[in-house]
C-alpha positions in Angstrom: 0.4 0.3 0.4 1.4 3.3 -0.8 1.9 6.1 1.7 -0.7 8.3 0.6 -3.3 6.2 0.5 -2.5 5.0 4.1 -2.2 8.4 4.8 -5.5 9.4 3.4 -7.3 6.7 5.1 -5.8 7.6 8.4 -7.0 11.2 7.5 -10.6 10.0 6.8 -10.8 7.5 9.8 -9.6 10.4 12.3 -11.9 13.0 10.5 -14.5 10.4 11.1 -13.8 9.7 15.2 -13.4 13.5 15.6 -16.7 13.9 14.1 -18.4 11.2 15.9 -17.1 12.8 19.6 -18.3 16.4 18.7 -21.9 14.5 17.8 -22.0 12.7 20.7 -20.6 15.7 23.3 -23.6 17.4 24.7 -22.8 20.3 26.9 -25.7 21.9 28.8 -26.6 25.5 27.7 -27.3 28.3 30.6 -30.7 28.0 31.7 -33.0 30.3 33.7 -34.4 28.9 37.1 -37.4 30.0 37.9 -38.6 30.5 41.4 -41.9 28.8 41.3 -39.9 25.5 40.5 -37.6 26.1 43.2 -39.0 23.8 45.8 -39.2 21.4 43.7 -35.7 21.3 42.9 -33.9 21.7 46.1 -36.2 20.9 49.1 -35.4 22.0 52.7 -34.7 19.0 54.9 -37.1 18.6 57.9 -34.9 19.5 60.6 -34.5 22.9 59.4 -37.9 24.0 58.9 -38.3 24.2 62.9 -35.0 25.7 63.7 -35.0 29.2 64.9 -33.3 31.9 63.0 -29.5 32.7 64.7 -28.5 36.5 64.4 -24.5 37.0 64.1 -23.1 39.1 67.1 -19.8 41.1 67.6 -17.6 37.9 69.0 -18.7 35.6 65.7 -18.2 38.5 63.6 -14.5 38.9 65.1 -14.0 35.3 64.9 -14.5 35.1 61.3 -12.4 38.3 60.6 -9.7 36.4 62.5 -10.0 33.4 60.7 -9.8 35.3 57.3 -6.3 37.0 58.3 -4.4 33.7 58.0 -1.5 32.6 59.9 1.3 35.5 59.6 4.7 34.1 60.6 7.0 36.2 62.7 8.7 39.9 61.0 12.2 40.0 60.6 
């Protein structure tokens, strides 16, 4: 078999595989979620329905600020 024929068959095979892969590839597009279907999409667990609302106080905010600063080594 000549090199040109083998190269042509390889090219046709590679294009066939690439076209099959492109046809089988499904990437979902952007969608808009409406608030009407949101309750069906993500229901609340039964435990969270009766829990009281916790408000952040100064100590919790100070703790969150301290955790966000990270650990700093000694300065030279």
